C-alpha positions as semicolon CSV with decimal commas, in nm:
position;residue;x (nm);y (nm);z (nm)
1;M;-4,841;-0,434;2,037
2;K;-4,559;-0,618;2,153
3;N;-4,216;-0,536;2,022
4;I;-4,120;-0,654;1,660
5;A;-3,784;-0,814;1,579
6;F;-3,606;-0,814;1,265
7;K;-3,287;-1,020;1,198
8;A;-3,159;-0,912;0,852
9;L;-2,893;-1,185;0,670
10;S;-2,684;-1,116;0,342
11;I;-2,647;-1,424;0,209
12;T;-2,563;-1,463;-0,170
13;N;-2,542;-1,197;-0,446
14;E;-2,870;-1,351;-0,586
15;I;-3,198;-1,510;-0,472
16;D;-3,431;-1,667;-0,768
17;L;-3,771;-1,569;-0,586
18;N;-3,957;-1,736;-0,861
19;K;-3,852;-2,053;-0,798
20;I;-3,929;-2,026;-0,418
21;A;-4,252;-1,905;-0,471
22;I;-4,372;-2,181;-0,703
23;H;-4,256;-2,426;-0,450
24;L;-4,462;-2,296;-0,208
25;G;-4,781;-2,241;-0,410
26;I;-4,767;-1,875;-0,399
27;P;-4,925;-1,764;-0,749
28;K;-4,724;-1,446;-0,853
29;K;-4,460;-1,336;-1,062
30;F;-4,182;-1,132;-0,867
31;T;-3,961;-0,890;-0,994
32;W;-3,661;-0,796;-0,889
33;E;-3,797;-0,474;-0,690
34;Q;-4,041;-0,673;-0,486
35;P;-3,952;-0,909;-0,188
36;L;-4,096;-1,239;-0,154
37;I;-4,271;-1,270;0,189
38;I;-4,297;-1,632;0,361
39;R;-4,575;-1,563;0,614
40;E;-4,733;-1,841;0,890
41;H;-4,903;-2,090;0,662
42;Q;-4,560;-2,123;0,422
43;L;-4,331;-2,134;0,743
44;K;-4,558;-2,417;0,869
45;Q;-4,405;-2,591;0,555
46;I;-4,042;-2,509;0,616
47;Y;-4,014;-2,606;0,972
48;L;-4,234;-2,842;1,046
49;T;-4,419;-2,725;1,360
50;H;-4,569;-2,434;1,554
51;V;-4,559;-2,060;1,371
52;H;-4,655;-1,767;1,577
53;E;-4,899;-1,565;1,350
54;L;-4,670;-1,245;1,351
55;Q;-4,389;-1,471;1,218
56;Q;-4,276;-1,393;0,827
57;V;-3,974;-1,392;0,635
58;L;-3,898;-1,167;0,330
59;V;-3,631;-1,290;0,054
60;F;-3,472;-1,035;-0,151
61;S;-3,388;-1,063;-0,501
62;F;-2,999;-0,879;-0,397
63;G;-2,933;-1,167;-0,148
64;S;-3,093;-1,070;0,150
65;V;-3,283;-1,223;0,394
66;V;-3,506;-1,104;0,642
67;F;-3,641;-1,229;0,954
68;V;-3,889;-1,068;1,156
69;N;-4,016;-1,251;1,515
70;H;-3,760;-1,501;1,487
71;S;-3,615;-1,574;1,846
72;H;-3,481;-1,925;1,785
73;K;-3,156;-1,946;1,597
74;D;-3,265;-2,358;1,463
75;E;-3,583;-2,140;1,298
76;I;-3,332;-1,939;1,091
77;Y;-3,089;-2,194;1,010
78;S;-3,369;-2,437;0,880
79;F;-3,496;-2,156;0,633
80;L;-3,168;-2,102;0,505
81;K;-3,108;-2,470;0,444
82;F;-3,459;-2,448;0,239
83;I;-3,295;-2,139;0,015
84;Q;-2,977;-2,337;-0,017
85;T;-3,156;-2,600;-0,184
86;F;-3,255;-2,348;-0,429
87;E;-2,894;-2,175;-0,431
88;P;-2,638;-2,481;-0,371
89;D;-2,353;-2,165;-0,342
90;I;-2,500;-2,030;-0,050
91;D;-2,246;-2,110;0,239
92;L;-2,426;-2,167;0,566
93;T;-2,053;-2,125;0,732
94;Q;-2,083;-1,752;0,580
95;A;-2,384;-1,670;0,635
96;E;-2,395;-1,435;0,959
97;M;-2,054;-1,231;0,809
98;F;-2,307;-0,952;0,743
99;T;-2,603;-0,904;0,935
100;D;-2,829;-0,652;1,117
101;D;-3,043;-0,673;1,447
102;Y;-3,356;-0,433;1,474
103;S;-3,660;-0,372;1,619
104;L;-3,969;-0,206;1,597
105;H;-4,151;-0,029;1,916
106;I;-4,470;0,126;1,921
107;E;-4,518;0,410;2,197
108;E;-4,695;0,713;2,270
109;I;-4,435;0,956;2,118
110;E;-4,477;1,318;1,935
111;S;-4,236;1,195;1,632
112;M;-4,033;0,895;1,486
113;E;-3,789;0,839;1,734
114;L;-3,466;0,640;1,493
115;T;-3,190;0,481;1,688
116;D;-2,908;0,197;1,580
117;E;-3,094;-0,100;1,728
118;Y;-3,482;0,022;1,704
119;V;-3,717;0,274;1,569
120;V;-4,012;0,397;1,799
121;V;-4,366;0,501;1,615
122;N;-4,676;0,570;1,788
123;E;-4,885;0,377;1,584
124;Y;-4,853;0,059;1,370
125;E;-4,901;0,070;1,000
126;Y;-4,951;-0,288;0,806
127;F;-4,664;-0,131;0,579
128;L;-4,398;-0,096;0,894
129;P;-4,238;-0,410;0,913
130;E;-4,163;-0,432;0,499
131;L;-3,994;-0,129;0,487
132;I;-3,800;-0,175;0,782
133;S;-3,673;-0,510;0,638
134;T;-3,605;-0,337;0,318
135;V;-3,371;-0,144;0,441
136;L;-3,210;-0,348;0,674
137;A;-3,204;-0,592;0,359
138;K;-3,067;-0,327;0,146
139;S;-2,801;-0,197;0,439
140;V;-2,651;-0,517;0,514
141;A;-2,642;-0,593;0,104
142;L;-2,416;-0,317;0,086
143;E;-2,221;-0,363;0,360
144;K;-2,136;-0,713;0,169
145;A;-2,059;-0,489;-0,132
146;E;-1,801;-0,282;0,052
147;Q;-1,625;-0,577;0,179
148;Q;-1,562;-0,730;-0,161
149;L;-1,530;-0,424;-0,283
150;G;-1,240;-0,354;-0,028
151;I;-1,068;-0,719;-0,190
152;I;-1,009;-0,576;-0,527
153;Q;-0,900;-0,263;-0,401
154;D;-0,632;-0,472;-0,240
155;K;-0,547;-0,700;-0,507
156;L;-0,538;-0,361;-0,713
157;E;-0,264;-0,214;-0,470
158;L;-0,074;-0,551;-0,465
159;M;-0,029;-0,513;-0,891
160;I;0,040;-0,125;-0,819
161;D;0,317;-0,216;-0,600
162;R;0,456;-0,475;-0,858
163;L;0,470;-0,159;-1,083
164;E;0,643;0,059;-0,860
165;K;0,908;-0,262;-0,823
166;G;0,964;-0,222;-1,185
167;K;0,793;-0,487;-1,270
168;L;0,602;-0,376;-1,552
169;R;0,473;-0,649;-1,748
170;I;0,034;-0,789;-1,660
171;G;-0,105;-1,054;-1,830
172;N;-0,423;-1,010;-1,976
173;K;-0,553;-1,335;-1,824
174;E;-0,496;-1,098;-1,460
175;L;-0,630;-0,774;-1,603
176;A;-0,950;-0,968;-1,744
177;R;-1,035;-1,114;-1,383
178;T;-0,987;-0,807;-1,215
179;T;-1,218;-0,613;-1,486
180;A;-1,449;-0,864;-1,424
181;K;-1,429;-0,875;-1,052
182;I;-1,508;-0,459;-1,090
183;V;-1,804;-0,540;-1,351
184;R;-1,961;-0,796;-1,101
185;H;-1,957;-0,596;-0,843
186;E;-2,078;-0,271;-1,025
187;F;-2,395;-0,480;-1,116
188;N;-2,433;-0,682;-0,759
189;T;-2,446;-0,333;-0,602
190;L;-2,495;-0,045;-0,805
191;A;-2,769;-0,190;-1,038
192;Y;-2,944;-0,506;-0,876
193;I;-2,971;-0,397;-0,506
194;M;-3,159;-0,095;-0,620
195;I;-3,090;0,155;-0,371
196;L;-3,260;0,417;-0,549
197;D;-3,579;0,237;-0,597
198;K;-3,874;0,273;-0,333
199;P;-4,094;0,033;-0,238
200;E;-4,451;0,048;-0,413
201;V;-4,634;0,128;-0,076
202;T;-4,425;0,448;-0,040
203;W;-4,603;0,612;-0,418
204;T;-4,960;0,558;-0,261
205;H;-4,941;0,626;0,131
206;H;-4,791;0,940;0,211
207;S;-4,681;0,830;0,573
208;A;-4,492;0,506;0,458
209;S;-4,300;0,691;0,205
210;Q;-4,226;0,959;0,483
211;F;-4,097;0,651;0,725
212;Y;-3,921;0,488;0,470
213;D;-3,724;0,802;0,390
214;G;-3,640;0,851;0,751
215;M;-3,505;0,491;0,749
216;M;-3,298;0,570;0,465
217;D;-3,124;0,898;0,561
218;F;-3,071;0,735;0,893
219;F;-2,910;0,400;0,759
220;E;-2,686;0,679;0,512
221;L;-2,770;0,402;0,203
222;N;-2,788;0,710;-0,055
223;D;-2,443;0,803;0,102
224;R;-2,327;0,502;0,065
225;Y;-2,405;0,377;-0,295
226;K;-2,281;0,719;-0,379
227;I;-1,892;0,612;-0,193
228;L;-1,953;0,279;-0,384
229;K;-2,035;0,420;-0,738
230;S;-1,759;0,646;-0,690
231;K;-1,496;0,382;-0,559
232;T;-1,588;0,182;-0,870
233;D;-1,549;0,440;-1,135
234;I;-1,183;0,509;-0,947
235;L;-1,095;0,123;-1,023
236;Y;-1,223;0,126;-1,348
237;H;-0,977;0,427;-1,427
238;I;-0,718;0,224;-1,215
239;T;-0,741;-0,104;-1,426
240;E;-0,757;0,164;-1,766
241;G;-0,474;0,295;-1,705
242;F;-0,275;-0,099;-1,640
243;S;-0,439;-0,190;-1,979
244;D;-0,252;0,100;-2,147
245;I;0,052;0,026;-1,934
246;S;0,071;-0,329;-2,049
247;H;-0,029;-0,231;-2,432
248;S;0,249;0,060;-2,394
249;I;0,503;-0,237;-2,371
250;R;0,404;-0,472;-2,581
251;G;0,357;-0,210;-2,856
252;L;0,786;-0,129;-2,751
253;F;0,816;-0,494;-2,747
254;V;0,735;-0,540;-3,090
255;E;0,912;-0,216;-3,174
256;W;1,262;-0,366;-3,070
257;I;1,185;-0,683;-3,234
258;V;1,138;-0,492;-3,562
259;V;1,449;-0,320;-3,496
260;I;1,637;-0,591;-3,408
261;L;1,497;-0,784;-3,715
262;I;1,661;-0,445;-3,936
263;V;1,995;-0,454;-3,782
264;I;2,042;-0,829;-3,851
265;E;1,940;-0,821;-4,164
266;V;2,163;-0,481;-4,240
267;L;2,444;-0,668;-4,108
268;I;2,399;-0,975;-4,298
269;T;2,376;-0,729;-4,618
270;I;2,711;-0,575;-4,516
271;F;2,880;-0,936;-4,447
272;Q;2,771;-1,040;-4,803
273;I;2,948;-0,780;-4,940
274;L;3,223;-0,821;-4,737
275;G;3,244;-1,187;-4,860
276;W;3,207;-1,271;-4,517
277;V;2,911;-1,446;-4,548
278;P;2,829;-1,693;-4,890
279;S;2,556;-1,489;-5,039
280;H;2,264;-1,751;-5,174
């Protein structure tokens, strides 16, 4: 068997698989953890040209797409345009910002060999393309999430710089927007990518479970997940600190206003007693 090539892209945060499945006449209700696998027959409807029987595309609900045995960029672009009709927010000019190319080799070896560019096994099994695609899809989605987390960190760093310069007032709207970004980031990565969830086939085939675990370890998905989780928790603590400072400043401001009003009232009373201010 020839080598099988994979190209994974993270193009958005969420894709509605069921809308695409209905359009393509695929009679199945998809859940979050199941990829939509589009094979030769459905690809012909999209490309309107000849499609090799080994070509397929796996679409994941968390926004990743993996192309199997796609050597022509025109086909990839056509498919992304097709996906865009269901998810208009997808920016095709940024589609290849988070991508990974990989391949599966079948050779006579004693044990599986993993590298940054390919994996070598001694026998082809039907579940290998889906498992490789799943790991690649999660990897590029995490890469995208890591970049988005960096943007949030930069924003918080600017707020910290302002505090260091004595500019203590932080608007509620600004805090709310930053907190919302962190919450959205956590949902898109820690909850939605479902790093810890394993494909169904790994529960019924021991060899599939071993292969998937080996790929997960090599791509360090669990470690990257834990790092993102830790960084997200730190960002929550920072925003809580900003919120406490902001509330304290507002509380202190109100207290000073009350003190000033009391002082003014006392002065008016004294002036009235001295006859400097006519009483009512």
